[in-house]
C-alpha positions in Angstrom: -76.6 29.4 -29.8 -75.1 32.8 -29.1 -74.2 36.2 -30.7 -70.5 35.9 -31.5 -69.7 39.1 -33.4 -71.2 42.4 -34.4 -70.0 44.5 -37.4 -71.0 48.1 -37.7 -70.5 50.5 -40.6 -71.1 54.3 -40.7 -72.8 55.0 -37.4 -71.6 58.1 -35.5 -67.8 57.7 -34.9 -67.8 54.1 -36.2 -66.7 53.9 -39.8 -66.1 50.1 -40.0 -65.7 48.2 -36.8 -66.1 44.7 -35.5 -66.6 43.7 -31.9 -66.4 40.1 -30.6 -69.2 39.3 -28.1 -68.4 37.0 -25.2 -70.9 34.1 -24.4 -71.5 35.6 -21.0 -70.2 39.1 -20.4 -68.5 41.6 -22.7 -67.0 44.7 -21.1 -66.3 47.7 -23.3 -63.8 50.2 -21.8 -62.0 53.2 -23.2 -61.7 57.0 -23.0 -64.6 59.4 -23.3 -66.1 59.8 -26.8 -64.7 56.5 -28.1 -68.1 55.1 -29.1 -68.4 52.7 -26.2 -72.2 53.3 -26.1 -72.7 53.7 -29.9 -72.5 49.9 -30.4 -75.3 49.3 -27.9 -77.3 52.3 -29.3 -77.3 50.9 -32.9 -78.3 47.4 -31.8 -81.2 48.9 -29.8 -82.2 51.2 -32.6 -82.4 48.3 -35.1 -84.2 45.8 -32.9 -86.8 48.4 -32.0 -87.2 49.4 -35.6 -86.4 53.1 -34.8 -85.6 55.5 -37.7 -82.0 56.7 -38.4 -81.5 60.2 -37.2 -79.4 62.8 -39.1 -77.2 63.2 -36.1 -76.3 59.5 -36.2 -75.0 59.7 -39.8 -71.1 60.1 -39.6 -69.8 63.6 -40.2 -67.0 62.4 -42.5 -69.5 60.6 -44.8 -71.9 63.5 -45.3 -69.8 65.2 -48.0 -69.8 62.0 -50.1 -73.6 61.7 -49.6 -74.2 65.3 -50.7 -71.9 65.1 -53.7 -73.7 62.0 -54.9 -77.0 63.6 -54.2 -76.2 66.7 -56.2 -75.0 64.6 -59.1 -78.3 62.7 -59.0 -80.4 65.9 -58.8 -78.3 67.3 -61.7 -79.0 64.2 -63.8 -75.4 63.3 -63.9 -76.0 60.1 -61.9 -78.9 57.7 -62.1 -81.1 57.0 -59.1 -79.8 53.4 -58.9 -76.2 54.6 -58.9 -76.9 57.2 -56.3 -78.5 54.5 -54.0 -75.6 52.1 -54.5 -72.7 54.6 -54.1 -73.6 56.5 -50.9 -72.3 55.3 -47.6 -75.0 53.4 -45.7 -75.4 52.7 -42.0 -75.5 49.0 -41.4 -75.0 46.3 -38.7 -74.2 42.6 -39.1 -75.2 40.1 -36.4 -73.1 36.9 -36.6 -74.8 34.1 -34.6 -72.9 30.9 -33.8 -74.9 27.7 -33.2 -72.1 25.2 -33.6 -72.5 23.8 -30.0 -76.3 23.2 -30.4 -77.7 19.8 -30.8 -78.6 19.4 -34.4 -81.8 17.7 -33.3 -82.9 20.7 -31.2 -85.3 23.3 -32.5 -83.4 26.5 -33.2 -86.5 28.5 -32.6 -86.3 32.1 -33.5 -83.0 31.6 -35.3 -84.6 29.3 -37.9 -85.9 32.0 -40.3 -82.4 33.3 -40.7 -80.8 30.0 -41.7 -81.0 30.1 -45.5 -78.0 28.0 -46.5 -78.1 24.3 -47.2 -74.6 23.5 -46.2 -74.5 21.2 -43.2 -70.9 22.3 -42.4 -72.0 25.9 -41.8 -72.9 26.6 -38.2 -73.2 30.3 -38.2 -75.9 32.8 -39.3 -75.4 36.3 -40.8 -78.1 38.8 -40.2 -77.6 42.2 -41.9 -79.7 45.3 -41.1 -79.2 48.3 -43.4 -80.7 51.8 -43.5 -81.2 52.1 -47.2 -82.8 54.9 -49.3 -86.5 54.5 -48.7 -87.8 57.4 -50.7 -88.4 56.8 -54.4 -86.9 58.9 -57.2 -89.9 61.1 -57.8 -90.6 61.9 -54.2 -86.9 62.7 -53.6 -86.8 65.1 -56.6 -90.0 66.7 -55.5 -88.6 67.3 -52.1 -85.3 68.8 -53.2 -85.8 70.2 -56.7 -87.0 73.6 -55.4 -83.5 74.2 -54.1 -81.6 73.0 -57.2 -82.7 75.2 -60.1 -82.6 79.0 -60.7 -84.1 80.3 -63.9 -83.9 76.8 -65.3 -80.2 76.4 -64.5 -79.0 73.7 -62.2 -77.6 75.7 -59.2 -78.0 73.6 -56.0 -78.3 75.5 -52.8 -76.4 73.1 -50.7 -77.3 74.7 -47.3 -81.0 74.4 -48.1 -80.6 70.9 -49.4 -78.8 69.9 -46.3 -81.5 71.4 -44.1 -84.2 69.5 -46.0 -82.3 66.3 -45.8 -81.7 66.7 -42.1 -85.4 67.4 -41.5 -86.6 64.5 -43.6 -83.7 62.1 -42.9 -85.9 59.4 -41.3 -88.2 59.5 -44.3 -85.4 59.3 -46.8 -83.8 56.2 -45.1 -85.6 53.1 -44.1 -84.5 49.9 -42.3 -84.2 46.7 -44.3 -83.3 43.3 -42.7 -81.6 40.5 -44.6 -80.6 36.9 -43.9 -77.3 36.4 -45.7 -75.6 33.2 -46.7 -72.3 33.3 -44.8 -70.5 31.8 -47.8 -72.2 33.8 -50.5 -72.9 37.5 -49.8 -75.2 37.7 -52.9 -77.5 35.0 -51.5 -79.9 37.0 -49.3 -83.5 36.9 -48.2 -85.5 39.9 -46.8 -86.8 39.3 -43.3 -89.2 41.3 -41.1 -88.6 43.2 -37.9 -90.8 40.8 -35.9 -88.5 37.9 -36.6 -85.5 40.0 -35.4 -87.3 41.0 -32.2 -88.2 37.4 -31.5 -84.5 36.4 -31.9 -83.0 39.2 -29.8 -85.2 40.1 -26.8 -83.2 42.7 -24.9 -83.1 45.0 -21.9 -81.3 48.3 -21.7 -80.3 49.7 -18.3 -79.2 53.2 -19.3 -76.5 55.2 -17.6 -79.0 57.9 -16.6 -81.4 56.0 -14.4 -84.4 57.8 -12.7 -84.3 56.4 -9.2 -87.4 58.2 -7.9 -85.5 60.2 -5.3 -88.4 62.5 -4.6 -90.9 59.7 -4.1 -92.9 60.7 -7.1 -94.4 57.7 -8.9 -93.1 57.4 -12.4 -92.3 54.8 -15.1 -88.7 54.3 -14.0 -89.0 54.5 -10.3 -88.4 51.6 -7.9 -92.1 51.9 -6.8 -93.3 51.3 -10.4 -91.2 48.2 -10.7 -92.7 46.8 -7.5 -96.3 47.6 -8.4 -96.0 45.8 -11.8 -96.8 42.6 -10.0 -100.5 43.7 -10.1 -100.5 43.4 -13.9 -98.1 40.5 -14.6 -99.3 37.1 -15.7 -98.9 34.8 -12.7 -98.2 31.8 -14.9 -94.9 33.5 -16.0 -93.6 33.9 -12.5 -91.5 31.7 -10.4 -93.9 29.4 -8.4 -92.8 30.8 -5.0 -93.3 34.4 -6.2 -96.5 33.5 -8.0 -98.0 32.2 -4.7 -97.2 35.4 -2.9 -98.6 37.5 -5.7 -101.8 35.5 -5.8 -102.2 35.9 -2.1 -101.7 39.7 -2.4 -104.3 39.9 -5.2 -106.9 37.9 -3.2 -106.4 40.1 -0.2 -106.9 43.3 -2.4 -110.0 41.8 -4.1 -111.7 41.0 -0.8 -110.9 44.4 0.5 -112.3 46.0 -2.7 -115.7 44.2 -2.2 -115.9 44.9 1.5 -115.2 48.6 1.1 -117.5 49.1 -1.8 -120.5 47.4 0.0 -120.0 49.5 3.1 -119.5 52.7 1.3 -122.5 52.2 -1.0 -124.8 51.7 2.1 -123.5 54.7 4.0 -123.5 57.1 1.0 -127.0 56.0 -0.1 -128.4 56.7 3.4 -126.7 60.1 3.4 -128.1 61.1 0.0 -131.7 60.2 0.9 -131.5 62.0 4.2 -130.0 65.1 2.7 -132.6 65.5 -0.2 -135.8 65.6 1.8 -138.9 67.5 0.5 -140.9 64.3 0.4 -138.9 62.8 -2.5 -138.6 60.0 -3.2 -141.7 58.4 -1.6 -142.1 54.7 -1.0 -143.9 54.2 -4.4 -141.0 55.5 -6.5 -137.6 54.3 -7.2 -135.1 55.1 -4.4 -131.9 56.9 -4.9 -128.7 55.0 -4.3 -125.0 55.4 -4.6 -122.6 53.0 -6.3 -118.9 53.4 -5.7 -116.2 51.9 -7.8 -113.2 51.8 -5.5 -110.1 50.0 -6.5 -107.6 49.5 -3.7 -105.0 48.1 -6.1 -105.0 51.5 -8.0 -104.3 53.2 -4.7 -101.5 50.7 -3.9 -100.0 51.3 -7.3 -100.1 55.1 -6.9 -99.2 55.3 -3.2 -96.7 52.5 -2.8 -93.3 53.6 -1.6 -90.2 51.6 -1.0 -89.0 51.9 2.6 -86.0 50.6 4.5 -86.7 48.9 7.8 -84.3 48.8 10.8 -84.1 45.3 12.3 -82.9 46.8 15.5 -85.3 49.7 16.1 -88.2 48.2 14.1 -88.8 51.6 12.5 -89.1 52.5 8.8 -87.3 55.2 6.8 -88.2 56.5 3.3 -86.2 55.3 0.4 -84.8 58.8 -0.2 -82.9 58.3 3.1 -80.8 55.5 1.7 -77.6 56.0 -0.3 -77.8 56.4 -4.1 -75.4 53.6 -4.6 -77.7 51.0 -2.9 -80.7 52.4 -4.6 -78.9 52.1 -8.0 -78.0 48.5 -7.2 -81.6 47.7 -6.2 -83.0 49.3 -9.4 -80.6 47.2 -11.6 -81.6 44.1 -9.7 -85.4 44.8 -10.3 -84.8 45.5 -13.9 -82.9 42.3 -14.4 -85.6 40.3 -12.7 -88.2 41.9 -14.9 -86.2 41.1 -18.0 -85.9 37.5 -16.9 -89.6 37.3 -16.4 -90.2 38.7 -19.9 -87.9 36.3 -21.7 -89.3 33.4 -19.6 -92.7 34.1 -21.2 -91.2 33.3 -24.7 -91.5 29.6 -25.4 -89.3 30.0 -28.6 -85.5 29.6 -28.3 -83.9 33.0 -28.5 -80.8 35.0 -27.6 -81.5 37.4 -24.8 -79.2 40.5 -24.7 -78.7 42.7 -21.7 -77.1 46.1 -22.1 -75.7 47.8 -19.0 -74.4 51.4 -19.4 -72.0 52.5 -16.7 -73.5 50.6 -13.7 -70.9 52.2 -11.4 -73.1 55.3 -10.9 -73.1 56.3 -7.2 -71.4 53.0 -6.2 -68.2 53.1 -4.1 -65.2 51.1 -5.3 -65.9 47.9 -3.3 -69.5 47.9 -4.4 -68.5 48.3 -8.0 -66.1 45.3 -7.7 -68.7 43.2 -6.0 -71.3 44.0 -8.6 -69.0 43.0 -11.5 -68.0 39.8 -9.8 -71.5 38.6 -9.0 -73.3 39.9 -12.1 -73.0 36.6 -14.0 -74.0 34.5 -11.0 -77.0 36.7 -10.4 -78.1 36.5 -14.1 -77.8 32.6 -13.9 -79.9 32.7 -10.7 -82.8 34.7 -12.1 -83.0 33.0 -15.5 -82.6 29.5 -16.8 -81.9 31.0 -20.3 -78.4 32.2 -20.8 -78.3 36.0 -21.1 -75.5 37.7 -23.0 -74.5 40.9 -21.2 -72.7 43.8 -22.9 -71.6 46.4 -20.4 -69.8 49.8 -20.8 -67.8 51.4 -17.9 -65.5 54.1 -16.9 -64.6 52.3 -13.7 -61.1 50.9 -13.2 -62.5 48.9 -10.3 -65.1 47.1 -12.5 -62.4 46.6 -15.2 -60.2 45.0 -12.6 -62.8 42.5 -11.7 -63.5 41.2 -15.3 -61.5 38.5 -17.0 -59.0 39.8 -19.6 -60.6 37.8 -22.4 -63.9 39.6 -21.8 -62.6 43.1 -22.2 -62.9 45.1 -25.4 -60.9 48.3 -25.6 -62.6 51.1 -27.7 -60.0 53.3 -29.4 -60.5 56.3 -31.7 -58.2 56.3 -34.7 -58.0 58.5 -37.8 -59.9 55.7 -39.7 -62.6 55.6 -37.1 -63.3 53.7 -33.9 -62.0 50.2 -33.4 -62.7 47.7 -30.7 -59.6 45.8 -29.6 -60.1 42.3 -28.1 -57.8 41.8 -25.2 -58.2 38.1 -25.8 -56.1 38.6 -28.9 -53.4 40.2 -26.9 -53.4 37.3 -24.4 -52.9 34.8 -27.3 -50.1 36.9 -28.9 -48.2 37.8 -25.7 -48.9 34.8 -23.5 -45.6 35.3 -21.5 -46.5 38.8 -20.4 -50.3 38.4 -20.0 -50.4 36.8 -16.6 -48.0 39.3 -15.1 -49.9 42.3 -16.5 -53.3 40.9 -15.5 -52.1 40.3 -12.0 -50.5 43.7 -11.7 -53.5 45.6 -13.0 -55.7 43.6 -10.7 -53.5 44.7 -7.7 -53.4 48.3 -8.9 -56.0 49.9 -11.2 -56.8 49.6 -14.9 -56.3 53.4 -15.5 -54.6 52.5 -18.8 -57.9 51.8 -20.3 -59.2 55.3 -19.8 -56.1 57.5 -20.3 -55.0 59.7 -23.2 -51.4 59.1 -22.3 -49.5 56.9 -19.8 -46.5 57.6 -17.7 -45.0 54.4 -16.2 -42.8 55.1 -13.2 -40.5 53.3 -10.8 -42.3 53.7 -7.5 -43.7 56.0 -4.8 -41.0 58.7 -5.1 -41.8 59.3 -8.7 -45.5 59.3 -8.0 -44.9 62.2 -5.7 -42.3 64.0 -7.9 -43.8 63.8 -11.4 -47.1 65.6 -10.7 -45.2 68.3 -8.9 -42.9 68.7 -11.9 -45.8 68.9 -14.3 -47.5 71.5 -12.1 -44.3 73.6 -12.0 -43.8 73.4 -15.7 -47.4 74.6 -16.2 -46.7 77.6 -14.0 -43.6 78.4 -15.9 -45.6 78.2 -19.2 -43.4 75.5 -20.6 -46.4 73.7 -22.1 -47.8 76.9 -23.8 -46.3 75.9 -27.2 -48.4 72.6 -27.2 -51.8 72.5 -28.8 -53.1 70.2 -26.0 -51.3 70.9 -22.7 -50.3 67.9 -20.7 -52.1 69.0 -17.5 -55.4 69.3 -19.4 -55.1 65.7 -20.7 -56.0 62.5 -19.0 -52.7 60.9 -18.3 -52.3 57.8 -16.1 -49.4 57.7 -13.7 -48.7 54.0 -13.0 -46.0 52.4 -10.8 -44.5 49.5 -12.6 -41.1 49.0 -10.9 -37.9 49.3 -12.9 -37.3 45.5 -13.2 -40.6 44.9 -15.0 -41.3 48.0 -17.0 -40.3 46.2 -20.3 -43.2 43.8 -19.8 -45.7 46.6 -20.3 -44.3 47.7 -23.7 -46.2 45.1 -25.8 -49.4 45.9 -23.9 -49.0 49.7 -24.4 -48.3 49.1 -28.1 -51.4 46.9 -28.4 -53.6 49.6 -26.8 -52.0 52.3 -28.9 -51.5 54.8 -26.0 -48.6 57.3 -26.2 -46.3 56.3 -23.3 -43.3 57.5 -21.3 -41.4 55.1 -19.1 -39.2 56.5 -16.3 -37.2 54.1 -14.2 -34.1 54.3 -12.0 -30.7 53.3 -13.2 -30.2 50.2 -11.0 -27.0 48.2 -10.7 -27.3 44.6 -12.0 -23.8 43.1 -11.5 -20.2 43.9 -10.6 -17.5 44.4 -13.2 -14.0 42.9 -13.1 -12.6 45.8 -11.1 -15.6 46.2 -8.9 -17.3 48.7 -11.1 -21.1 48.4 -11.3 -22.6 47.9 -14.7 -26.0 49.7 -14.6 -29.2 49.2 -16.5 -30.2 52.3 -18.5 -33.6 53.8 -17.9 -36.5 53.4 -20.3 -37.6 56.6 -21.9 
């Protein structure tokens, strides 16, 4: 079983969007502020049962919300109508279990299967942030700002302020199992059942790498010292043997140090007091220490880098941030694998990676993307579905076309375009475009506009022309000047420029194609017939 699709409504920039989830790796690409991370954010918020914040409620839906709210407060709309008419934030999880053996135990998915149709092999789970505050409490909260001298005169600014302050109290999360063939057939489920189904790990874009050596929750040192607290039975047998040996060594050292320190300190105390006390007939003073070497190891452990040539050590802060970032991700993945391995119930592990390219040079980014899936298989026998966001053209180059989702902001809201759909629609051009983008760079995925050019001459000429136009103030009449926009300048060659047109249209990027006027054949009188340029 696996998560096949996610549908999101009314969350930040997302009005109504659906994203197809690959069985292994889903890569979300796109320009800045196109809700690449919002999808991951809402999944995390729901699974962790976090409240909905006012800032997460879409700007373009707030006017509808306040209009309905004022009608309710003015007794022009019932509480039930108000609750049903306002836009609600929701997410649908569609799980496919068609390839599972019918005789197998579906584990954590079982509570969400409510249909009796043996031909249905999918599950629909809907999480909605609904009005959680009852009618009386809602009126009690907002009525002071609705009436003046007995007349209904709502102070919208004060009402908005109160709603924003109490937003997490007004809305509450409700989880439903929905019959895929009957939207009215639903059962309420609890958050524990959802957490059991979707264990997840989020590796955020802003990773604290412990550069100053200070021990903290997110540092590399903290990940290493977790082995003192982990259940050995949940570890790989080879790792468990080493961890057990470490613990035995620490325990023996604890006992030896405590016995020796108790004896020495007790002698010092008795010698220092004097004045005839205590005598031999009375109880003697003693000292009991409670030293825990493992605590010292946890607090003082630092990750070092050892030179195999010189045999010397250097602190972790001396290593490059790219390598440290890579090591941090590897430790987090291993820790996630250990946690899901503790769960004996069948589940769907989800791994979220935000912009893993931080501090990595291009070759390292490409290698990371290529080996991520193999590494995930190596550390876990349970299939992990990974959802990754990136701004890196090098990572996008390394991922299969069918696994890429292009986030695009439109007037109707953000949509996630599945490049697998383009591949099925434009099979003739897909192989060429994929090979070409692999050889060059996937700048198209991150650009506001695209300029496709013939070759190296245009690559040198076009930026110079744009710069000179800017100096001559030719762009001043434009609201958004071209030099201030993120445009991609991509060499496509005149003979193949037309192959990119369907792909550009699919992505919905404004595009200009400039190619040479090349001769293609000789006329009857030796006159060349030339191909016109694309503009």
